[in-house]
N, C-alpha and C positions, 0 to 999 in steps of 0.2 A: 505492499499500499502507502504512494507516497505523502511523506509530508505537507502536512498543510504550514501555509509559510505567511507570515508576518510582514506585512510590509507600512510602513510611516510612504506620506505622498506630503513632496512640496507642489501646494500652489504658486505660482510666483505671478507678480504683476509688479512690471518697473523692476524688475531684479531681485526684489525679492520676498518671502513669505509671506503668502497670506494666507488667510480664514477668514470663511463669513457661517453664517445658517441659512440652509435655501438657495445658495449662489446667492447670496445681496450681503449686504453690509458686513464688508470685506474690515478684517484688520490684522495687521502687523503682526510676522509670528517668528520673525529673525531672518538672518544670511543664509540662504540656503544651502552656498559651502560649511558654513562653521555646522549647521543641523544634519547634512549628509555623510559626516564624518560620523560625528557624535550616533548617529543612526545606526552606521555603518559599523562603529567599534561596543557597539551595545547587544548586537547579534540579530539584527535584522536581516531577513533573508533576501529582500530586494528593495529597492528607492525606486517610488515612482514620480516625477518632474514632466508638469503639467503648464504650460505657459498658458491660463487661462482667459486673457483676452488678446491670445495672437490670430485669431482665429476674427472674432470683435472687430481690431483695428484692422484687421487684412494687410500681418506682418508675419516676417516669420520667425519661430522661434527661436533663441537667443544661443545661437552656436556657441560665442565668448564664453557665458555661464556653464553654459553645459561643459566643454571641455575642462574649468574648475571644478566640480563637483565630479565629473568622472576620476577624476586627478590624487581624488582626496578618498574614494569609494573602493572595498574592493567585492561587490557587491551587483547580483545585475543590475541595471540601471536603465529603467526606458522611459522614454522623452516622449513626450505630445504634446500639440499646438503647431495649429497652423500648419502642418504637413499636408502636403497634397501631392509631391510629384515623386518620380524616383528620383534625382537631384538631390530631393528636402531632406528625401532617407540617406544617401550616402552621404552628406554632410554631417546628418548628427549621428552616425555610424562612427564615422574617421575622427567625431569629434569625442568618442569615446561611450555613446549610449550603447547597448546590449540588444535594447527594444525597439521599439516604435511602439506611440498608439496614434491610433487616426479614431475622425467622430465625424466631423462636420464635412469632412472632403468625402467619405465613405457614403454619405445619405446622399452628397448631391451628383457623385458618381459610384457606384457600388464597383463597377467594372475594376477601379482603383486597387478593390484590396485584391484581386485575381491577378493585374501587375505586379503591386508589388508582392505578393505570396510569390510568386514564380520569378521574381529576380533576387528575392534575398531569403526565400526559406519561411512557410508558416510559423516555425517557432520566433520568426523576429517582427513579428503582425498580431501588436495586439490591438483591437479594436473596440474601442469605447463606449455602451450605450449611457445614457444621459436619461432616467430613461420616469413620468410622473404619471398616476395617475387620476384621469379623469372619467368618473359618471363610472368608477369600478373597472375603468379599461384602461389598463396600462400602454401609453406614447410614450417615442422617442421625440427628446429635445435636441437642439443642436447650436451652434453660437454659444456654447459657456450655457448650455439652459435655457437662452434666449427666447428660444426658436422654438416652438411645437410643432411636429408633425403627424401627419397622418399615416405614419406607419406605425405600425403593432407593434412591442417592444418584443413579444416574443415569437411573430415570425420575421421579423427582422435577424434577428439572433439567429436563428436556424439559416437564414440566407445567408448574412456573411460567414459562418460555418462552413456554408455547403463552397465559398469560395474562397476559401483557404487563410481566415484569418487562424492564429493560434491559440488566443486566449483572446476571452471578456472582458474586461474591467464596466462592470455593471454596477451605477449608480443613482441610489434613487433618491431622486431630487426633495422629495417627501421625507426625509430622511436626513437628512443632509444638517450636520451642524446640530442638531435636533437631542442628538446625544442620548436617544431613547432606545436600542437597540439598532438593527442591519434589518434592512425586509426580505426578510426570510423564508416568506413565501412565495416570491416568486425568484425571489435565487435560491430555492430550493429546485421547482421547475423547471427555472434556465438549466440548472447541473443535472436534473434527471433526464431531460429532454437532449442534452449537446454530447457531443464528441471531445469536446475542449473545453480543459479548465475556465470556471467561472472565480472572478476575484469579487466579492464583493466590497460594496463602499457606499458612505455615508450610513451614521447614524450610531457611531462607539461611542459609548458611554462610561461603559466598567468593563469589568473582565467578563463577567460572565457574558456577556451581550459576545466575547469572541467565541466561548464556547458554543452559544446558542446556532452563530451563523454557521458553524463548522458540524455540528450536530444536524439541528433542522434545518437549518438552508443550505448543509449538503456543499458548501464551498470551499473551491480548491485552496483559494487564499482572501485572508481580508486584511482592506486595505483600512487607512486611521490619518488623518492628521492632526487637530486640535490636541486631542489626549495627549498625545505624544509632544507637538510641538512645546505645550506651557506644564507639559512635565507632569502630571496627571496620572500616567499610567508608564511606569518603568517597562520598558519591550524585556530587559533580563525578567522583572517579576511575573510580568505576561506569560512568559516562557513557562516559568517555572506553576504556575496556577494552572497552565492549562494541561502540562504532562502531568500533574497531580490528578486531573478531569479523566484521563485518556485516550487526551486529544494526542492525535501524531504528530509530533513536532519537533523541527530540529532542534536538538537541545546547544544549548552554550559550549563553548571549548573550553 
């Protein structure tokens, strides 16, 4: 059985790590280079770096900052934000990223998932889905959660899996920053129906929430931001808790 992964997320705006609630009300959370090193040293399994306003502001992810972060970490490093072309991906991989994450670009041009998977391999391609429940139906949102689409989350997840995505980063906008727990229902639904790993994001508030998303939610990995940035839950303590609960988690070295 594969070990479950703990993944801190660095949401970047103007070169700084930020965190909000339901994708708005952003506040500063620190320097991404310093935070990346801390998390790697603490035993995080991976790191995700999302330039959250790159698509909205129609610019590319900050390659220079990616380079600096990559030099400080020794764990797999995923980068997203404003990525849409093969050249974009090449630049980020050359800067030190191990994987890239696309969201709005995939919705706009689903064939991009096929093209990137062919060029770089599925293991390199993470497709992020920002989902929000409207009248009982889960819909995909783009542009940092600002634009609703008519795509149903479950159908879109199935399509991008068939197109060659290697992982899905599923963020529940309803749960983001609220700290009441992950969206275990839709996470479990996608994890059960798909052949690729699902990373759950949005809602972590305590250590039990991680246990719940790995068991009830059937997630392969759990991503969180503010609880790590503001030192509410130390990663070593979280891993010890999960190990004691019987979750197959990578032990600290």
